C-alpha angles and dihedrals in degrees: 000000000000102000126023104199095188089064090062103041103278099116092114096043137080118213115228100168133032140171128171112211124218091251091058100259115132123216115209137179126190138212094241143028122262144114122297121181090349091305121117111227140172131218089256090060131086119220124207120222117195107195128214090180133009134193128048089349106044122184137162146104136289132224134170106256104173124015103201096193090060089064102038105278099129110129130085089250090056094070108137104241102166131039131190141150124232120230089257091055102258124138118256121197141171126198137223093244142348116335136198117193125123082327132023130228149132140271093270092060131089123219127206117213120216099202128203092174137005129197132055089339103046120184136172143088136276130226131185109262104170122017103199096191089061089063104040105279108129129214092246115117094250095067096048106136103235100165133035146157138174122236125218089257092056100254121131125237109208141181129185135215091245142356118333135191122187133152105289099012143048133172148118138279093284095057130091122214131189127230117200106196129216089178134010134193129045090350107042124185137165145100137286135217131175106257105182131005102198093193086075090064097044105273111139111245090232092063119098125225105218099177135025134186131171115216106209 
């Protein structure tokens, strides 16, 4: 156990996006709006947890890291359900459904955020980072990308809300697959392989991985 959410006020919340930063801060998004650490947040927001202790006794402080409504994430479909950080330090997100911000896309896509400010007054612009439909992920609910991370080599580790089938990999919501890009952005291309089949280590195939991070 790395992080016990119930120790820090998350007993009523479900995490649907997570990223641990190199300085130890943890970015988290949730499936519903509420108040965390005395701070009102929405499911399109990302909260920052700065730990003083982790593990079975977790403690620390909360801050608003990314206020989604400040930068156009306002609909139910625009719930942030995946968080990552690019190798140049920019925020990566995916959403529960279709989104329209400075660009438009679907739940199988990943956005990159070019921030000018973070916090309770968030500002910046989005660009398309990974267009899932270009590389075989459909717009049906099953292939919604709901977990993602970037490796040091620049590949993407992905998981979906349900079953997926692309060239080179197929699995269910508890599997993680790797995308090695040859191009990213509005015209995405590359190849897939299955990275981790969690059923081989005892995770029930009906479970859903909602966040993924590779510690390198």
